[in-house]
C-alpha positions in Angstrom: 77.9 126.9 125.2 77.3 125.3 121.8 80.0 122.7 121.0 81.1 122.1 124.6 77.6 121.1 125.6 77.5 118.4 122.9 81.0 117.2 123.8 79.9 116.8 127.5 76.7 115.0 126.6 78.6 112.5 124.4 81.1 112.0 127.2 78.5 111.4 129.9 76.6 109.0 127.6 79.6 107.0 126.5 80.6 106.3 130.1 77.3 104.6 131.0 76.2 101.2 129.8 72.6 102.4 130.0 70.8 104.6 127.5 69.2 107.8 128.8 67.2 110.4 127.0 66.1 113.7 128.6 62.5 114.8 128.4 61.6 116.4 125.1 64.7 115.1 123.3 65.0 112.8 120.3 68.0 110.7 119.3 69.0 108.6 116.4 70.5 105.2 117.4 71.0 101.8 115.9 68.7 99.1 117.3 70.7 95.9 117.8 68.3 93.4 119.4 66.0 92.9 122.5 65.8 90.3 125.2 63.9 89.6 128.4 65.7 90.4 131.7 64.5 90.3 135.4 63.6 93.6 136.9 66.4 94.4 139.5 64.2 97.0 141.2 61.7 94.4 142.4 64.0 91.6 143.1 63.3 89.9 139.7 59.6 89.4 140.3 58.7 91.0 137.0 60.3 91.0 133.5 61.6 93.9 131.5 62.6 94.1 127.9 66.2 95.1 127.5 66.8 96.8 124.2 70.4 96.8 123.0 71.2 100.0 121.2 74.3 101.4 119.6 74.7 105.0 120.6 77.7 106.9 119.1 79.5 103.6 118.4 78.9 102.3 121.9 76.5 99.5 122.9 74.1 100.6 125.6 71.1 98.9 127.4 67.7 100.4 127.5 65.5 98.5 130.1 61.8 99.2 129.7 58.5 97.6 130.9 56.2 99.4 128.5 54.0 97.2 126.4 53.2 100.2 124.2 56.9 100.6 123.5 57.3 96.9 122.8 54.6 97.1 120.2 56.4 99.9 118.5 59.7 98.2 118.6 58.2 94.9 117.2 57.9 96.8 113.9 61.7 97.5 113.8 64.2 94.9 112.5 67.5 94.2 114.2 70.2 96.4 112.8 67.9 99.3 111.7 68.5 102.9 112.7 65.7 104.4 114.7 64.7 107.8 116.2 63.6 107.7 119.8 61.7 110.6 121.2 60.8 111.1 124.9 58.0 113.2 126.3 56.9 113.6 129.9 58.6 112.7 133.2 58.4 109.9 135.8 55.2 108.0 135.5 54.0 110.3 132.6 56.9 109.4 130.4 56.2 108.2 126.9 58.5 107.1 124.1 57.9 107.3 120.4 59.9 105.2 118.0 60.2 105.5 114.2 62.6 104.2 111.6 65.2 106.8 110.8 65.3 108.3 107.3 
């Protein structure tokens, strides 16, 4: 499987304008900036933070409502490379962010 698996993951990721990270995985990306956007899943009644990330040279959106994540991201400057790790699934999902070395 090896190399083909990585090629397929990159292809699937590059065709979407939204960032997705499977459970247990970590990815290095470039953090571009953040903005507030209406939540399309509740008709815009609530606000999400849309993180703009550069993933393999392609800008992708990462819409999140987590205040904990926002606190972590507030420590990151626009243009910095970060590592994002996901643990858990559905309502138990947590993201951990750190500056990339």
